[in-house]
PAZAPA-4460 file (N, C-alpha, C; in steps of 0.05 Angstrom, whole numbers, plus 32768, in hexadecimal, padded with zeros to 4 digits):
% residues 324
    n_x    n_y    n_z   ca_x   ca_y   ca_z    c_x    c_y    c_z   seq   type   mol
   7E8F   7FC6   7E73   7E91   7FB4   7E83   7E8A   7FC9   7E9B     1      X     A
   7E8B   7FC1   7EB4   7E7E   7FC7   7ED0   7E96   7FD8   7ED9     2      X     A
   7E8F   7FF0   7EE3   7EA5   8003   7EEF   7E94   800D   7F11     3      X     A
   7EA6   8011   7F16   7E9B   802E   7F31   7EA6   8049   7F29     4      X     A
   7E8F   8053   7F21   7E92   8072   7F19   7E8D   8087   7F32     5      X     A
   7EA1   809C   7F39   7E94   80AC   7F4C   7E8E   80C5   7F3E     6      X     A
   7E73   80C6   7F4D   7E60   80DA   7F34   7E5E   80FB   7F4F     7      X     A
   7E64   80F0   7F5A   7E6B   80FF   7F7A   7E7B   80F7   7F8C     8      X     A
   7E89   8108   7FA3   7E90   80FE   7FB9   7E85   8102   7FCD     9      X     A
   7E89   80ED   7FE2   7E7D   80ED   7FF8   7E7F   80CB   800A    10      X     A
   7E6A   80C8   8016   7E6F   80AF   8024   7E6D   8094   8014    11      X     A
   7E74   8084   801A   7E74   8063   800C   7E57   805E   7FF7    12      X     A
   7E46   8069   7FF9   7E31   8066   7FEE   7E35   8076   7FD0    13      X     A
   7E3E   8088   7FD0   7E4C   8099   7FB0   7E56   807A   7FA2    14      X     A
   7E5D   806C   7FB4   7E6A   8057   7F99   7E5A   803F   7F8D    15      X     A
   7E52   804B   7F74   7E38   8042   7F66   7E4E   802A   7F4A    16      X     A
   7E3B   801F   7F41   7E4A   8010   7F2F   7E3F   800E   7F11    17      X     A
   7E4D   8015   7F01   7E3B   801C   7EEA   7E4E   8014   7ECE    18      X     A
   7E38   8017   7EB6   7E4B   8002   7E97   7E59   8017   7E93    19      X     A
   7E70   8015   7E84   7E82   802A   7E7C   7E8E   801E   7E6C    20      X     A
   7E9E   8029   7E55   7EAE   8014   7E42   7EC1   800D   7E4A    21      X     A
   7ED0   8003   7E3C   7EE9   7FE4   7E3D   7EFB   8000   7E35    22      X     A
   7F09   7FF7   7E46   7F2A   8002   7E3B   7F3C   7FF2   7E27    23      X     A
   7F4A   800A   7E18   7F54   7FFB   7DFB   7F70   8006   7DFF    24      X     A
   7F82   7FF2   7E02   7FAA   7FF7   7E02   7FAA   7FFC   7DF9    25      X     A
   7FC2   8016   7DFE   7FD6   801B   7DF2   7FEA   800E   7DE3    26      X     A
   7FF5   8019   7DD3   8016   8008   7DC0   8023   7FF2   7DD7    27      X     A
   8021   8007   7DEF   8039   7FF1   7E07   8024   7FEE   7E1E    28      X     A
   8011   7FE9   7E1C   7FF5   7FE2   7E31   7FF2   7FC7   7E32    29      X     A
   7FE1   7FC2   7E46   7FD6   7FAA   7E47   7FBD   7FAF   7E53    30      X     A
   7FA4   7FA7   7E4F   7F89   7F9F   7E5A   7F8D   7F90   7E72    31      X     A
   7F81   7F8B   7E87   7F83   7F72   7E9E   7F63   7F6E   7E9B    32      X     A
   7F55   7F59   7EA7   7F41   7F53   7EA4   7F3E   7F54   7EC6    33      X     A
   7F34   7F63   7ED4   7F36   7F69   7EEF   7F27   7F4F   7EFE    34      X     A
   7F31   7F3E   7F12   7F29   7F2A   7F28   7F24   7F34   7F3D    35      X     A
   7F37   7F41   7F44   7F37   7F4C   7F6E   7F3B   7F6A   7F69    36      X     A
   7F38   7F73   7F7A   7F44   7F91   7F7A   7F3F   7F9D   7F96    37      X     A
   7F4E   7FB1   7FA3   7F4F   7FA8   7FC3   7F43   7FC8   7FCC    38      X     A
   7F40   7FD6   7FE0   7F3C   7FEB   7FEE   7F53   7FEE   7FFC    39      X     A
   7F58   800B   7FF7   7F73   801C   8000   7F65   8035   800C    40      X     A
   7F72   8037   801D   7F6B   805C   8031   7F66   8070   8018    41      X     A
   7F84   806B   7FFB   7F82   807E   7FED   7F60   8080   7FDA    42      X     A
   7F54   806B   7FDA   7F3C   8063   7FD5   7F20   8076   7FE4    43      X     A
   7F24   8075   7FF7   7F16   807A   800D   7F14   8096   800E    44      X     A
   7F31   80AA   800C   7F34   80CD   8006   7F26   80CC   7FEB    45      X     A
   7F2D   80B6   7FD6   7F27   80C7   7FC2   7F09   80C6   7FC1    46      X     A
   7EFB   80B1   7FC8   7EE5   80B6   7FC6   7ED0   80C2   7FD7    47      X     A
   7EDB   80D3   7FE6   7EDA   80ED   7FFA   7EDA   8107   7FEE    48      X     A
   7EE9   810D   7FD3   7EF9   8125   7FD0   7F0A   8130   7FD6    49      X     A
   7F1D   8117   7FEB   7F3B   812A   7FED   7F54   811F   7FDE    50      X     A
   7F51   810E   7FCD   7F6A   8105   7FB6   7F62   80F7   7FA5    51      X     A
   7F58   8109   7F8F   7F4F   8109   7F78   7F5E   80FC   7F5F    52      X     A
   7F5D   80EB   7F53   7F65   80E3   7F35   7F7F   80F3   7F2C    53      X     A
   7F96   80F9   7F2F   7FA8   8107   7F1F   7FA2   810B   7F01    54      X     A
   7F9B   80F9   7EF0   7F97   80EF   7ED7   7F82   8105   7ED2    55      X     A
   7F6D   810C   7EDD   7F53   811B   7ED3   7F49   8113   7EC4    56      X     A
   7F41   80FF   7EC7   7F2B   80ED   7EB0   7F10   80F6   7EB2    57      X     A
   7F06   80F2   7E9A   7EE8   80FD   7E98   7ED6   80EB   7EA8    58      X     A
   7EE0   80CE   7EAC   7ED7   80BD   7EBF   7EE6   80B0   7ED1    59      X     A
   7EE6   80B9   7EE8   7EED   80B6   7F07   7EE1   809A   7F10    60      X     A
   7EF3   808C   7F06   7EF6   806C   7F12   7F10   806A   7F27    61      X     A
   7F00   806C   7F46   7F17   8062   7F52   7F25   8047   7F52    62      X     A
   7F3E   803D   7F6E   7F42   8028   7F6C   7F60   8028   7F5B    63      X     A
   7F74   8020   7F73   7F93   8027   7F65   7F99   8001   7F69    64      X     A
   7F92   7FF0   7F69   7F9F   7FD7   7F66   7F8F   7FC0   7F56    65      X     A
   7F95   7FAB   7F4E   7F87   7F94   7F43   7F98   7F7A   7F40    66      X     A
   7F87   7F63   7F30   7F8F   7F4F   7F33   7F81   7F3F   7F1C    67      X     A
   7F8A   7F30   7F0C   7F7E   7F26   7EF9   7F8C   7F1D   7EE4    68      X     A
   7F85   7F1D   7EC5   7F93   7F15   7EB2   7F8A   7F25   7E98    69      X     A
   7FA7   7F1F   7E91   7FB0   7F2F   7E7B   7F93   7F2C   7E5F    70      X     A
   7F84   7F40   7E59   7F6E   7F41   7E47   7F74   7F40   7E2B    71      X     A
   7F86   7F53   7E2B   7F8F   7F61   7E0E   7FA6   7F68   7E17    72      X     A
   7FBD   7F6B   7DF8   7FD5   7F79   7DFE   7FD5   7F9A   7DE5    73      X     A
   7FE1   7FA3   7DEB   7FE9   7FB1   7DDA   8001   7FB0   7DC0    74      X     A
   7FFF   7FBA   7DAE   800D   7FAC   7D90   8035   7FAB   7D95    75      X     A
   8034   7FBB   7DAC   8052   7FBA   7DB1   805C   7FAB   7DC9    76      X     A
   8048   7F9E   7DDB   8050   7F8F   7DF4   805C   7F76   7DEB    77      X     A
   806E   7F6E   7DF6   8077   7F50   7DF3   8081   7F43   7E0E    78      X     A
   8079   7F50   7E26   8080   7F45   7E40   8065   7F37   7E50    79      X     A
   8048   7F3A   7E3A   8037   7F2A   7E47   8027   7F1F   7E2F    80      X     A
   8016   7F08   7E34   800A   7F00   7E27   7FEE   7EFB   7E30    81      X     A
   7FDB   7EF7   7E20   7FB7   7EF7   7E2B   7FBB   7EDC   7E39    82      X     A
   7FB1   7EEC   7E53   7FAA   7ECD   7E68   7FB7   7ED1   7E82    83      X     A
   7FD6   7EDE   7E7C   7FDC   7EDF   7E92   7FD7   7EE8   7EAF    84      X     A
   7FE8   7EDD   7EC7   7FDB   7EE7   7EDA   7FE9   7F04   7EE1    85      X     A
   7FDC   7F12   7EE5   7FED   7F29   7EE7   7FDF   7F3F   7F05    86      X     A
   7FEC   7F51   7F0E   7FE3   7F5F   7F25   7FF1   7F7D   7F22    87      X     A
   7FE6   7F93   7F39   7FFD   7FA8   7F31   7FEE   7FBC   7F40    88      X     A
   7FF2   7FD9   7F3E   7FE1   7FEE   7F43   7FE1   8006   7F28    89      X     A
   7FCE   8017   7F2B   7FCC   802A   7F17   7FC1   8042   7F2C    90      X     A
   7FC9   8058   7F18   7FBB   806C   7F1F   7F9B   806E   7F2D    91      X     A
   7F8D   8063   7F22   7F6D   8061   7F22   7F68   804A   7F0C    92      X     A
   7F4C   8044   7F11   7F41   803B   7F01   7F3E   8017   7F0D    93      X     A
   7F42   8012   7F1F   7F47   7FF0   7F21   7F27   7FE7   7F29    94      X     A
   7F15   7FFA   7F33   7EFB   7FF4   7F41   7EEC   7FEF   7F22    95      X     A
   7EEB   7FDB   7F0F   7EE4   7FD2   7EF7   7EF4   7FB9   7EF4    96      X     A
   7ED8   7FB1   7EE2   7EE8   7F97   7ED1   7EFC   7F98   7EC2    97      X     A
   7F01   7FB1   7EB4   7F1D   7FAE   7EA5   7F2B   7FC9   7EB1    98      X     A
   7F4F   7FC5   7EAF   7F58   7FD2   7EB5   7F6D   7FDD   7E9C    99      X     A
   7F80   7FF3   7E8E   7F91   7FED   7E86   7FAC   7FFD   7E91   100      X     A
   7FC0   7FF1   7E87   7FDC   7FFB   7E93   7FEE   7FF6   7E8D   101      X     A
   7FFF   8003   7E86   8019   7FFF   7E80   802A   7FDB   7E87   102      X     A
   8037   7FD5   7E6F   8037   7FBE   7E68   8049   7FB5   7E84   103      X     A
   8065   7FC3   7E85   807D   7FC3   7E99   8073   7FCC   7EB6   104      X     A
   8059   7FD5   7EBA   8057   7FE3   7ED3   8046   7FCB   7EE8   105      X     A
   803A   7FB9   7ED2   802E   7F99   7EDA   8043   7F85   7EE5   106      X     A
   803A   7F7B   7EF8   804A   7F6A   7F0A   8042   7F48   7F04   107      X     A
   804F   7F32   7F07   8044   7F1C   7F01   803E   7F17   7F16   108      X     A
   8024   7F04   7F19   8015   7EFE   7F30   8031   7EDF   7F40   109      X     A
   8040   7EE4   7F53   804C   7ECB   7F62   8043   7EB0   7F68   110      X     A
   8055   7EA1   7F57   8050   7E87   7F57   8046   7E7E   7F77   111      X     A
   8039   7E77   7F7E   8029   7E6A   7F97   8013   7E79   7FA5   112      X     A
   800D   7E96   7F96   7FF9   7EA5   7FA9   7FE0   7E9C   7F9C   113      X     A
   7FDD   7E93   7FAB   7FC0   7E80   7FA9   7FA8   7E98   7F95   114      X     A
   7F98   7E8A   7F7C   7F8A   7E91   7F79   7F6D   7EB2   7F81   115      X     A
   7F6A   7EC3   7F7F   7F5E   7EDA   7F8F   7F6A   7EE4   7FAC   116      X     A
   7F86   7EE3   7FA3   7F96   7EEC   7FBD   7FAA   7F01   7FB6   117      X     A
   7FB2   7F07   7F9D   7FCB   7F10   7F8D   7FC4   7F34   7F94   118      X     A
   7FA7   7F38   7F9A   7F9D   7F53   7F98   7FAA   7F65   7FAC   119      X     A
   7FAA   7F52   7FC2   7FB8   7F5A   7FE2   7FD3   7F5F   7FE1   120      X     A
   7FDC   7F5F   7FCA   7FF8   7F6B   7FC8   800E   7F7E   7FBA   121      X     A
   7FFA   7F91   7FA8   800D   7FA0   7F95   8015   7FBE   7FA4   122      X     A
   7FF1   7FC8   7FAC   7FFE   7FE3   7FBC   8010   7FDE   7FD7   123      X     A
   800A   7FD0   7FE8   8015   7FD3   8003   8030   7FC2   8002   124      X     A
   8030   7FB7   7FF1   8049   7FAB   7FF1   8060   7FBA   7FE7   125      X     A
   8056   7FCB   7FD1   806B   7FDC   7FC2   806E   7FF4   7FD5   126      X     A
   8055   7FFC   7FDD   805D   8011   7FF6   8068   800B   8004   127      X     A
   806C   7FF1   8013   807A   7FF3   802D   8090   7FE8   8026   128      X     A
   809A   7FE1   8013   80B0   7FD5   8000   80C9   7FEF   7FF5   129      X     A
   80BB   8002   7FEC   80C6   8013   7FE0   80CD   802C   7FFB   130      X     A
   80B9   802C   8011   80C2   803F   8027   80D6   8031   8038   131      X     A
   80D2   8018   803B   80E2   8018   804E   8103   8004   803F   132      X     A
   80FF   7FFA   802E   811A   7FF8   8021   8126   8008   800E   133      X     A
   8115   8014   8000   811E   801A   7FDC   8128   803C   7FED   134      X     A
   8114   8046   7FFA   8117   8064   8003   8125   8060   801C   135      X     A
   8121   804E   802E   8129   804C   804A   813D   803D   805A   136      X     A
   8148   8038   803B   8161   8028   8042   8167   8012   8058   137      X     A
   8149   8001   8059   814E   7FF0   806D   815B   7FD3   806E   138      X     A
   816E   7FCA   8079   8179   7FB3   8075   817E   7FA2   808D   139      X     A
   818C   7F8D   8085   8189   7F7A   809A   819B   7F86   80B9   140      X     A
   818E   7F82   80D1   8199   7F87   80E7   8190   7FA9   80EC   141      X     A
   817C   7FBA   80E2   8170   7FD0   80E2   8163   7FCC   80F1   142      X     A
   8150   7FDE   80F9   813D   7FDC   810F   8125   7FF4   80F4   143      X     A
   810D   7FEB   80F8   80EF   7FFE   80E8   80DD   7FF8   80FA   144      X     A
   80D7   8019   8101   80BA   8019   810A   80A4   801A   80EE   145      X     A
   8094   800B   80F3   8078   800F   80E6   8060   8020   80FE   146      X     A
   8052   8032   80EC   803D   8038   80F8   8021   8029   80E6   147      X     A
   800F   8022   80FD   8001   801B   80F0   8004   7FFF   80E5   148      X     A
   800A   7FE8   80F8   8018   7FCB   80EE   8003   7FBD   80E9   149      X     A
   7FEB   7FC6   80EE   7FD0   7FAA   80DF   7FC8   7FB6   80CC   150      X     A
   7FCF   7FC7   80BE   7FC2   7FD4   80A6   7FD2   7FC3   808E   151      X     A
   7FC2   7FC6   8079   7FD0   7FBC   8059   7FEC   7FC0   805D   152      X     A
   7FF3   7FD8   805D   800F   7FE2   8054   802C   7FD2   8077   153      X     A
   8010   7FDE   8089   8023   7FCF   809F   8029   7FB1   80A1   154      X     A
   8018   7FA3   8093   801E   7F8D   8095   8032   7F80   8086   155      X     A
   802E   7F8A   806F   8044   7F8B   805E   8059   7F8E   806B   156      X     A
   805E   7FA6   806F   807D   7FB0   807E   8086   7FA0   8091   157      X     A
   807C   7F8F   80A6   8085   7F84   80B7   8090   7F68   80A2   158      X     A
   8085   7F5E   808F   808B   7F48   8089   80AC   7F4A   8071   159      X     A
   80AD   7F69   8064   80B8   7F76   8057   80D8   7F73   8067   160      X     A
   80D3   7F8A   8088   80E6   7F8A   8091   80F1   7F6E   8099   161      X     A
   80E5   7F5A   809F   80ED   7F3D   80AC   80FF   7F2D   8094   162      X     A
   80EE   7F2E   807A   8100   7F20   8065   8119   7F2E   805B   163      X     A
   8115   7F4C   8061   8135   7F51   805B   8144   7F4E   807A   164      X     A
   8143   7F42   808B   814D   7F3D   80A6   8151   7F55   80B4   165      X     A
   8147   7F6D   80B2   8144   7F7A   80C4   8131   7F7A   80DD   166      X     A
   8128   7F87   80EC   811B   7F87   8107   80FF   7F97   810E   167      X     A
   80EB   7F9A   810D   80D9   7FAC   810D   80C3   7FAE   812D   168      X     A
   80BE   7FC7   812F   80B1   7FD2   8141   8094   7FDD   8133   169      X     A
   807F   7FDC   8136   806B   7FE3   8131   8053   7FEE   8147   170      X     A
   804C   8000   8145   8034   8014   8152   8014   8003   813F   171      X     A
   7FFA   8004   8153   7FE8   7FF2   8144   7FD1   7FFE   8157   172      X     A
   7FC0   7FFD   814D   7FA5   8005   815C   7F9D   7FEA   8173   173      X     A
   7F87   7FF4   8187   7F80   7FE2   819C   7F71   7FC0   818C   174      X     A
   7F81   7FAD   819C   7F74   7F93   8192   7F86   7F87   8180   175      X     A
   7F98   7F95   8171   7FA6   7F83   814F   7FC0   7F7E   8160   176      X     A
   7FCB   7F8A   8176   7FE7   7F7F   8172   7FEF   7F62   8174   177      X     A
   7FDB   7F4C   8177   7FE8   7F35   8178   7FE1   7F2E   8154   178      X     A
   7FD7   7F36   8146   7FDD   7F34   8129   7FF3   7F3F   811C   179      X     A
   7FFA   7F4F   812D   8018   7F62   8123   802E   7F53   812B   180      X     A
   802E   7F45   8143   8041   7F37   814E   8042   7F13   813F   181      X     A
   8031   7F0C   8136   802B   7EF3   8120   8031   7EFB   810A   182      X     A
   802C   7F09   80FF   8046   7F14   80E4   8065   7F18   80E8   183      X     A
   8066   7F1D   80FF   808F   7F20   810B   8090   7F33   8110   184      X     A
   8084   7F47   811A   808C   7F5C   812A   809E   7F56   8141   185      X     A
   80AE   7F68   8146   80C2   7F61   8156   80B5   7F6C   817A   186      X     A
   80AD   7F82   8176   80A2   7F9A   8184   8085   7FA5   817D   187      X     A
   8076   7FA6   818F   8057   7FAE   818B   8053   7FBC   81A2   188      X     A
   8049   7FE0   8195   803C   7FF3   81A7   8023   7FF3   81A1   189      X     A
   800B   7FED   81AF   7FF3   8001   81A9   7FF6   801C   81AA   190      X     A
   7FEC   8028   8195   7FEF   8043   8198   7FDE   8059   81A5   191      X     A
   7FC8   8051   81AA   7FBC   805A   81C2   7FA7   8048   81DD   192      X     A
   7FAA   804D   81EF   7FB1   8067   8204   7FD3   8061   8209   193      X     A
   7FDF   8049   8201   7FF7   804A   8208   8012   805D   81FB   194      X     A
   8026   8065   820D   803B   8075   81FE   804D   8060   81EF   195      X     A
   8043   805E   81DA   8057   804C   81C8   8078   805B   81C8   196      X     A
   8079   8077   81C8   8090   8080   81C5   80A7   8078   81D9   197      X     A
   809E   807C   81F0   80A6   8073   8206   80AC   8058   8215   198      X     A
   8092   8049   81FE   809E   8027   8200   80BD   8027   81F1   199      X     A
   80B0   8031   81DD   80C9   8032   81C3   80E5   8039   81D8   200      X     A
   80E8   8051   81D8   8101   8054   81E8   810F   8044   81FD   201      X     A
   80F8   8038   8206   8109   802C   8226   810D   800C   8218   202      X     A
   8104   8001   81F8   8113   7FF2   81EF   8129   7FF0   81E2   203      X     A
   8128   800E   81CF   813D   8011   81BD   814E   802C   81BF   204      X     A
   8158   802E   81D8   8162   8052   81E2   8167   805A   81C8   205      X     A
   8178   8050   81B5   8181   805C   81A0   8170   8062   8185   206      X     A
   815D   8059   8186   8140   8062   8172   8144   804A   8166   207      X     A
   8137   8058   8150   8134   8045   8136   813F   8050   8115   208      X     A
   814D   8034   8106   8155   8041   80F0   8146   8054   80E0   209      X     A
   8126   8049   80D4   811E   8056   80C6   80FC   8050   80CF   210      X     A
   80EA   8061   80CC   80D0   8062   80D1   80BA   8064   80B9   211      X     A
   80A5   8050   80B9   8091   8053   80A5   8080   8061   80AF   212      X     A
   8071   8076   80A1   805F   8084   80B6   804D   8083   80A3   213      X     A
   8032   807C   80A8   801B   807F   8092   8004   8094   80A2   214      X     A
   800A   809B   80BA   7FFB   80AE   80CC   7FF9   80C9   80CE   215      X     A
   801A   80D8   80D2   801B   80F7   80D0   8013   8100   80EE   216      X     A
   800A   8114   80EF   7FF8   8125   80FB   800A   8126   811D   217      X     A
   7FFF   811C   8133   8011   811B   8145   8027   810B   8148   218      X     A
   8027   80F5   8139   8037   80E2   8130   8052   80F2   8132   219      X     A
   8056   8101   811A   8072   8109   810B   8083   811A   8128   220      X     A
   8074   8127   813B   808D   812D   8155   809A   8110   815E   221      X     A
   8089   80FF   8168   8093   80E6   816F   80A3   80D7   8164   222      X     A
   809E   80D9   8144   80B4   80CF   8133   80D1   80D6   8131   223      X     A
   80CA   80F5   8139   80E5   8102   8138   80F9   80FD   814E   224      X     A
   80EC   80F3   8161   80FC   80EB   817D   80FD   80CC   8180   225      X     A
   80ED   80B8   816C   80F1   809B   816C   8107   8095   8159   226      X     A
   810E   80AC   8146   8127   809F   812F   813C   80A8   8140   227      X     A
   8156   8090   8138   8169   809A   813A   8180   80A7   812F   228      X     A
   8198   80B3   8136   819D   80C6   8126   81AF   80BB   8101   229      X     A
   81A5   80C6   80F6   81A7   80C6   80D9   8195   80B8   80D1   230      X     A
   8181   80AB   80DE   8166   809A   80DE   8158   80B2   80C5   231      X     A
   8142   809B   80B7   8131   80A7   80A5   8113   809F   80AF   232      X     A
   8109   80BA   80A6   80EB   80BC   80A7   80DA   80BA   8094   233      X     A
   80CA   809D   8082   80C2   809E   806C   80A1   80A3   806C   234      X     A
   8097   80BF   806A   807D   80C5   8075   806C   80BF   8052   235      X     A
   8058   80A7   8059   8047   809B   8042   802D   80A1   8043   236      X     A
   8021   80B1   8057   8008   80B2   805C   8006   80C2   8076   237      X     A
   7FEC   80D3   8072   7FE1   80E9   808C   7FC9   80E5   8090   238      X     A
   7FC1   80CD   8099   7FA9   80C7   80A5   7FA6   80DD   80C7   239      X     A
   7FB9   80E2   80D2   7FB5   80E6   80E6   7FAE   8107   80E1   240      X     A
   7FC0   8110   80CA   7FB9   812E   80C6   7FC8   8133   80BB   241      X     A
   7FCC   814C   80AC   7FE3   8154   809E   7FF1   8167   80AE   242      X     A
   7FED   816D   80B9   7FFA   8185   80CD   8003   8180   80ED   243      X     A
   801B   8188   80F3   8025   817E   810D   803F   8196   8118   244      X     A
   803B   819D   812F   8045   81AC   8142   8064   8196   8146   245      X     A
   8080   819D   8134   8095   8191   8140   80AA   81A3   8148   246      X     A
   80BE   8191   8152   80DC   819C   8154   80EF   81A0   813F   247      X     A
   80EF   81AC   8133   8106   81AA   8118   811D   81A5   811F   248      X     A
   8126   81AF   813A   813F   81AA   8143   814C   818D   8144   249      X     A
   8138   8178   8146   813C   8160   814C   8147   8156   8128   250      X     A
   8145   815A   811A   814B   815B   80FD   815A   8164   80F5   251      X     A
   8169   817B   8104   8185   817B   8101   8194   8165   8115   252      X     A
   818E   8171   812C   81A0   8163   813D   81A8   8142   8136   253      X     A
   8197   8135   812D   8196   811C   812C   8196   8112   8103   254      X     A
   819A   8133   80F7   81A4   8125   80E0   8191   8115   80D0   255      X     A
   8176   811C   80DB   8157   8105   80CB   815A   8110   80B2   256      X     A
   8150   80FA   8099   8144   80F9   808A   8120   80F5   8089   257      X     A
   8118   8102   807E   8101   8108   807C   80F3   8105   8065   258      X     A
   80E6   80EB   805D   80DE   80F0   8042   80C4   80EF   803D   259      X     A
   80B4   80F3   8026   809D   80FE   8022   8096   80F2   800A   260      X     A
   8086   80D8   8009   8079   80C1   7FF0   8060   80BB   7FE6   261      X     A
   805E   80BA   7FCF   804D   80AF   7FC6   8051   809B   7FAC   262      X     A
   803B   808A   7FAC   8042   8077   7F93   8030   8083   7F7A   263      X     A
   801D   808D   7F7B   8006   809A   7F6B   8010   80AC   7F53   264      X     A
   8020   80C2   7F5F   8023   80D4   7F58   803D   80DE   7F44   265      X     A
   804F   80C2   7F49   8067   80C2   7F40   8066   80BD   7F20   266      X     A
   807F   80C8   7F0F   8076   80C2   7EF3   8080   80A9   7EE8   267      X     A
   8072   809F   7ED2   8075   8095   7ECF   808A   8077   7EC2   268      X     A
   80A5   808C   7EBE   80B9   807E   7EBC   80C8   806D   7EDC   269      X     A
   80C3   807A   7EF4   80C7   8077   7F0F   80B8   805B   7F19   270      X     A
   8098   805E   7F10   8085   8048   7F17   8095   8030   7F08   271      X     A
   8097   8030   7EE5   80A0   8021   7EE2   80BA   800F   7EE5   272      X     A
   80CE   8021   7EF2   80E9   8015   7EFF   80E1   8009   7F17   273      X     A
   80CE   8015   7F27   80C4   800A   7F40   80BC   7FE8   7F3D   274      X     A
   80AD   7FE7   7F26   80A2   7FD5   7F22   80AD   7FB9   7F19   275      X     A
   80C4   7FC4   7F0B   80DF   7FB0   7F04   80EC   7FAA   7F16   276      X     A
   80F0   7FB6   7F2D   80FF   7FB1   7F43   80F0   7F99   7F50   277      X     A
   80D9   7FA6   7F56   80C4   7F9A   7F63   80C5   7F7E   7F5B   278      X     A
   80C9   7F76   7F40   80C3   7F56   7F38   80DB   7F45   7F3B   279      X     A
   80F9   7F56   7F41   8111   7F4A   7F49   8113   7F44   7F57   280      X     A
   8111   7F57   7F72   8114   7F51   7F8B   80F9   7F4B   7F9D   281      X     A
   80E1   7F4D   7F9F   80C7   7F44   7FA8   80BB   7F31   7FA1   282      X     A
   80C4   7F2A   7F88   80B0   7F15   7F81   80B8   7EFB   7F8A   283      X     A
   80D1   7EF7   7F85   80E1   7EE2   7F94   80D6   7ED5   7FB2   284      X     A
   80CE   7EF3   7FC4   80CE   7EE9   7FDD   80AD   7EDC   7FE1   285      X     A
   80A4   7EE6   7FCE   8083   7EDA   7FCF   8080   7EC3   7FC4   286      X     A
   8091   7EB8   7FAF   809B   7EA0   7FA5   80A1   7E8B   7FB8   287      X     A
   80BB   7E94   7FCE   80BF   7E83   7FE2   80AC   7E80   8000   288      X     A
   809D   7E92   7FFF   8089   7E93   8014   809A   7EA9   802F   289      X     A
   80AE   7EB7   8020   80B1   7EC7   8040   80A2   7EE1   8033   290      X     A
   8091   7EEB   802B   807A   7EF9   802E   806B   7EE9   8022   291      X     A
   804A   7EF8   8029   8034   7EF1   8025   801C   7EFD   802A   292      X     A
   800D   7F06   8018   7FF2   7F17   8015   7FEF   7F15   8036   293      X     A
   7FE2   7F24   8038   7FC8   7F2D   8056   7FBA   7F2D   8051   294      X     A
   7F98   7F21   8056   7F84   7F27   8049   7F75   7F2B   8067   295      X     A
   7F64   7F3A   805F   7F4C   7F40   8080   7F36   7F3C   8078   296      X     A
   7F23   7F3E   8065   7F11   7F36   8053   7F07   7F3A   8039   297      X     A
   7EF0   7F36   802B   7EEB   7F40   8013   7ED6   7F3B   800F   298      X     A
   7ECB   7F49   7FF6   7EAE   7F52   7FED   7EA4   7F4F   7FCC   299      X     A
   7E8F   7F47   7FD0   7E8A   7F4A   7FAF   7E8A   7F66   7FA5   300      X     A
   7E8D   7F64   7F87   7E8F   7F88   7F7C   7E7A   7F97   7F87   301      X     A
   7E68   7F87   7F84   7E48   7F8F   7F8C   7E49   7FA4   7FAF   302      X     A
   7E5A   7F94   7FC2   7E55   7FA8   7FD9   7E70   7FAC   7FE5   303      X     A
   7E80   7FC4   7FCA   7E92   7FD1   7FCF   7E94   7FEF   7FE3   304      X     A
   7E73   7FF2   7FE6   7E79   8002   7FFB   7E7B   8003   8019   305      X     A
   7E74   7FDD   801F   7E6F   7FD2   8031   7E8F   7FD9   803B   306      X     A
   7E9E   7FCE   8025   7EBE   7FCD   8022   7EC7   7FE7   802E   307      X     A
   7EC1   7FF9   8021   7EC4   801B   802F   7EC4   801C   8048   308      X     A
   7EB2   8012   8052   7EA5   800F   8071   7EAE   8001   807F   309      X     A
   7EBF   7FEB   807D   7EC9   7FDC   808D   7EEE   7FED   8088   310      X     A
   7EEE   7FEF   8076   7F0F   8008   8077   7F0C   8017   8083   311      X     A
   7EF2   8030   8090   7EF1   8046   80A1   7EEB   803C   80B0   312      X     A
   7EE7   802A   80BF   7EE8   801E   80D5   7F00   8016   80E6   313      X     A
   7F0D   8019   80DF   7F28   8005   80E3   7F2E   7FED   80ED   314      X     A
   7F1D   7FDD   80E4   7F18   7FC1   80F9   7F26   7FAC   80E4   315      X     A
   7F37   7FB1   80CA   7F42   7FA6   80BD   7F58   7F9A   80C3   316      X     A
   7F63   7F7F   80C8   7F89   7F7C   80C3   7F8B   7F72   80AE   317      X     A
   7F97   7F7F   809A   7FA6   7F77   8083   7F8D   7F7F   806E   318      X     A
   7F88   7F7D   8050   7F81   7F84   803C   7F65   7F78   8039   319      X     A
   7F56   7F8B   802F   7F3E   7F90   802D   7F34   7F8A   800E   320      X     A
   7F2B   7F6E   8007   7F2C   7F68   7FE3   7F10   7F67   7FDC   321      X     A
   7F08   7F73   7FC5   7EF5   7F75   7FB4   7EFC   7F64   7F9A   322      X     A
   7EEE   7F50   7F9E   7EDD   7F36   7F86   7ED3   7F3F   7F6D   323      X     A
   7ED9   7F41   7F51   7EC8   7F4E   7F42   7EBE   7F2D   7F33   324      X     A
***
């Protein structure tokens, strides 16, 4: 099969396609014939050498999500048959024509999601739902603040907040406010040069209940000021930097819960449990139309380097898909 193999780390030019052996499923695994994958910030970091695949395999194939059809199944698999439409996340290996995954980590493609769009769902909707609802406790009537509202995770988070009956404020880059509003954001603040914290405090003097932050860096202090008493900050990324000067007294005075989280490094058992809960709680919301994948652009597999360049330009609204 064809796959992107990282023989070195650096710019998009290191993304080269090679022929490698097809994967073989274990007894409780399936092999998926990948039809689409997608570009995530983590893929960019891995390509640059800053976020290695924790499995430490001999051949490094990046890519965290896939959509396609079941090509073969292990001896003990009973929940899938060859030809079923599936999507999901993996620790790596999705920049390839085939990927192997645990049978209970794969997700069914929701009825009504068009062919070629399912790869825009797994990584961002799992991340946003886990952060806001599972760990953040977001429920009807509460307020969420989502940073990078026009990103893949951001566009998913806006929809999820509205689907559970919550209200949502977002920050975004200049020129992306209209896209966030169209998705249902109640309040939209451009991060620069506008003073989003001042605007948020004017609109919501008591603060927000849950913050989903993919930025970190200088936003950390502002998050502590923006969250309400007994609120939660869920840290899912550090695009703005891993270090920050903060007033730790705010954490004590406001009884803030600050949670750091990633999907990639979790034990398999926790990934499987999250996948099964996602099937029960979110797949029906896609089938009802309450949630929809947001796609910015798509590239053929041979132009995956150009897709990475687009991601690094920060010009996209929603997902960047790769067609295999």
